[in-house]
C-alpha positions as CSV (number, residue, x, y, z in Angstrom):
1,X,7.5,37.7,-3.1
2,X,5.2,38.4,-0.2
3,X,2.1,36.2,0.6
4,X,-0.1,39.1,-0.5
5,X,1.7,39.5,-3.8
6,X,1.6,35.7,-4.4
7,X,-2.2,35.7,-3.8
8,X,-2.8,38.5,-6.2
9,X,-0.6,36.9,-8.9
10,X,-2.5,33.6,-8.5
11,X,-5.8,35.4,-8.9
12,X,-4.5,37.4,-11.9
13,X,-3.1,34.3,-13.7
14,X,0.5,34.8,-12.6
15,X,0.7,37.9,-14.8
16,X,2.5,40.8,-13.0
17,X,0.8,43.5,-15.0
18,X,-2.6,41.9,-14.4
19,X,-1.9,41.6,-10.7
20,X,-1.2,45.4,-10.6
21,X,-4.4,46.0,-12.5
22,X,-6.3,43.8,-10.0
23,X,-4.7,45.7,-7.1
24,X,-5.9,49.0,-8.6
25,X,-9.5,47.7,-8.5
26,X,-9.4,46.9,-4.8
27,X,-9.6,49.1,-1.8
28,X,-8.4,48.6,1.8
29,X,-10.5,47.6,4.7
30,X,-9.2,47.9,8.3
31,X,-10.6,45.9,11.2
32,X,-9.7,46.1,14.9
33,X,-9.4,43.0,17.0
34,X,-12.9,41.6,17.4
35,X,-14.2,43.4,14.4
36,X,-16.6,41.4,12.2
37,X,-15.9,41.5,8.4
38,X,-19.2,39.9,7.6
39,X,-21.7,37.6,9.4
40,X,-23.3,34.3,8.4
41,X,-26.4,35.2,6.4
42,X,-25.2,38.6,5.2
43,X,-25.5,39.2,1.4
44,X,-22.3,38.4,-0.4
45,X,-21.0,41.1,-2.6
46,X,-17.2,41.2,-2.3
47,X,-14.0,39.1,-2.2
48,X,-11.2,39.9,0.1
49,X,-7.4,39.2,0.3
50,X,-5.7,39.5,3.7
51,X,-2.9,42.0,3.6
52,X,-1.9,41.7,7.3
53,X,-3.3,40.4,10.5
54,X,-5.4,37.3,11.1
55,X,-9.1,36.3,11.2
56,X,-11.2,33.4,12.3
57,X,-14.0,31.8,10.2
58,X,-16.9,30.4,12.3
59,X,-20.2,28.9,11.4
60,X,-23.4,28.2,13.4
61,X,-26.1,25.6,12.9
62,X,-29.5,26.6,14.3
63,X,-29.0,27.4,18.0
64,X,-25.7,25.7,18.4
65,X,-22.6,27.6,19.5
66,X,-20.4,28.7,16.6
67,X,-17.8,26.3,15.4
68,X,-14.5,27.6,14.1
69,X,-13.6,26.4,10.6
70,X,-10.3,28.1,9.8
71,X,-7.8,30.7,10.7
72,X,-6.7,33.1,7.9
73,X,-3.6,35.2,7.6
74,X,-1.7,37.3,5.0
75,X,-2.2,36.2,1.4
76,X,-5.4,34.2,2.1
77,X,-8.4,34.8,0.0
78,X,-12.0,34.8,1.3
79,X,-15.5,35.5,0.1
80,X,-14.5,34.7,-3.5
81,X,-17.7,32.7,-4.2
82,X,-19.6,36.0,-4.0
83,X,-18.0,37.0,-7.3
84,X,-19.8,34.2,-9.0
85,X,-23.2,34.1,-7.4
86,X,-25.4,36.2,-5.2
87,X,-25.7,33.8,-2.3
88,X,-25.6,34.9,1.3
89,X,-22.4,34.4,3.4
90,X,-22.2,30.9,4.9
91,X,-19.9,31.8,7.7
92,X,-18.9,34.7,10.0
93,X,-15.4,36.2,9.7
94,X,-13.9,38.0,12.7
95,X,-10.5,39.6,13.2
96,X,-8.4,38.0,16.0
97,X,-5.8,40.7,15.6
98,X,-5.7,44.2,13.9
99,X,-6.2,43.3,10.3
100,X,-6.0,45.0,6.9
101,X,-7.7,43.4,3.8
102,X,-8.1,44.3,0.1
103,X,-11.7,44.2,-1.1
104,X,-12.9,43.6,-4.6
105,X,-16.6,44.1,-5.1
106,X,-18.7,41.9,-7.4
107,X,-19.8,45.0,-9.4
108,X,-16.2,46.0,-10.1
109,X,-15.4,42.3,-11.0
110,X,-18.3,42.2,-13.4
111,X,-17.1,45.3,-15.1
112,X,-13.7,43.6,-15.8
113,X,-15.0,40.2,-17.1
114,X,-15.4,41.3,-20.7
115,X,-12.1,43.1,-20.7
116,X,-10.2,40.5,-18.7
117,X,-11.6,37.0,-19.1
118,X,-8.3,35.6,-17.7
119,X,-9.4,36.9,-14.3
120,X,-12.4,34.5,-14.4
121,X,-10.1,31.6,-15.4
122,X,-7.7,32.5,-12.6
123,X,-10.5,32.6,-10.1
124,X,-11.8,29.2,-11.2
125,X,-8.3,27.8,-10.8
126,X,-8.1,29.3,-7.3
127,X,-11.5,27.7,-6.4
128,X,-10.3,24.4,-7.6
129,X,-7.3,24.6,-5.3
130,X,-9.6,25.5,-2.4
131,X,-11.7,22.5,-3.1
132,X,-8.7,20.2,-3.1
133,X,-7.6,21.7,0.2
134,X,-11.1,21.0,1.6
135,X,-10.9,17.4,0.5
136,X,-7.5,17.1,2.3
137,X,-9.1,18.5,5.5
138,X,-12.0,16.0,5.2
139,X,-9.5,13.2,4.7
140,X,-7.6,14.3,7.8
141,X,-10.8,14.1,9.9
142,X,-11.6,10.7,8.6
143,X,-8.3,8.9,8.5
144,X,-5.8,10.8,10.8
145,X,-5.7,10.3,14.6
146,X,-5.9,13.3,16.9
147,X,-2.1,13.7,17.6
148,X,-1.5,13.7,13.9
149,X,-4.2,16.3,13.3
150,X,-2.8,18.4,16.2
151,X,0.7,18.3,14.8
152,X,-0.6,19.4,11.4
153,X,-2.5,22.2,12.9
154,X,0.5,23.5,14.8
155,X,2.7,23.3,11.7
156,X,0.1,25.1,9.6
157,X,-0.2,27.9,12.2
158,X,3.6,28.1,12.2
159,X,3.7,28.5,8.4
160,X,1.1,31.2,8.6
161,X,2.0,33.1,11.7
162,X,5.4,31.9,13.0
163,X,8.2,34.3,13.8
164,X,11.7,32.9,14.0
165,X,13.5,33.3,17.4
166,X,17.2,33.8,17.9
167,X,17.6,30.2,19.2
168,X,16.1,28.8,16.0
169,X,12.7,28.1,17.4
170,X,9.5,29.4,15.7
171,X,7.2,31.5,17.9
172,X,3.5,31.2,16.9
173,X,1.2,33.8,18.4
174,X,-2.0,32.3,17.3
175,X,-4.4,34.3,19.6
176,X,-6.9,31.4,19.8
177,X,-8.5,29.9,22.8
178,X,-8.1,26.2,23.7
179,X,-11.7,25.6,22.5
180,X,-10.9,27.2,19.2
181,X,-7.8,25.1,18.7
182,X,-9.9,22.0,19.4
183,X,-12.5,23.1,16.9
184,X,-9.8,23.5,14.2
185,X,-8.8,19.9,14.9
186,X,-12.3,18.5,15.1
187,X,-11.9,17.0,18.6
188,X,-12.6,17.6,22.2
189,X,-10.5,20.3,24.0
190,X,-9.2,17.8,26.6
191,X,-8.0,15.4,23.9
192,X,-6.2,18.2,22.0
193,X,-4.7,19.5,25.2
194,X,-3.3,16.0,26.0
195,X,-1.7,15.9,22.5
196,X,-0.1,19.4,23.0
197,X,1.1,18.3,26.5
198,X,2.7,15.2,25.0
199,X,4.5,17.2,22.4
200,X,5.7,19.6,25.0
201,X,6.9,16.8,27.3
202,X,9.0,15.4,24.4
203,X,10.5,18.8,23.7
204,X,8.8,19.4,20.3
205,X,7.0,22.5,21.4
206,X,6.4,24.9,24.3
207,X,2.8,25.9,25.1
208,X,1.8,29.2,26.7
209,X,-1.5,31.1,26.6
210,X,-2.3,31.7,23.0
211,X,1.3,31.1,22.0
212,X,3.0,27.9,20.8
213,X,6.8,27.8,20.3
214,X,7.9,25.1,17.8
215,X,11.2,23.6,19.0
216,X,11.5,20.6,16.8
217,X,9.6,20.9,13.5
218,X,11.1,17.8,12.0
219,X,9.8,15.5,14.8
220,X,6.5,17.3,14.7
221,X,6.2,16.6,11.0
222,X,6.9,12.9,11.8
223,X,3.8,12.9,14.0
224,X,1.8,14.8,11.3
225,X,2.6,12.1,8.8
């Protein structure tokens, strides 16, 4: 099952027929690299599921430079809170590669609530999983040292965007700048670069511009734990 299919089945309560019905309610949105899906402060009126491509989620506080909160790929869900309330978007989402998404508007969702209350229960279950994942991220920032956080970031990027190579390595074309990688880890760019250089010197990874090749995932997981 593809990541997109898995996401739709999760939202539809693991019911294949319901997933097909949900898909019929959605329409495709295409973004070029650099295209903005929505900006912080925009009215929230739709939920999206990533079909292909990748996006970055950034947030600004007053006049500060935007900070990157997450990288999203196929199967990821975003903007789902807009189905439950009318609050403005709390972050900006930008495509870092050509991206296709499936959009479900709040108006269409509201039409289905009476007929399909299981969609609401499935959405609440999804939000609970998102909250647990957020708690895990906070715990990482509080308790894990920078090398461990960097190792976890590399492994997560590998799970989301990695492509197996013939020699058994995993090539991760993440398309992020060094500063953006540091923001994901919650540390200074220099500190993150030192951790990446350490992993490279020990043969765990190769680092090129916007590409990381994972050579030894098991040892990298040891650092992550």
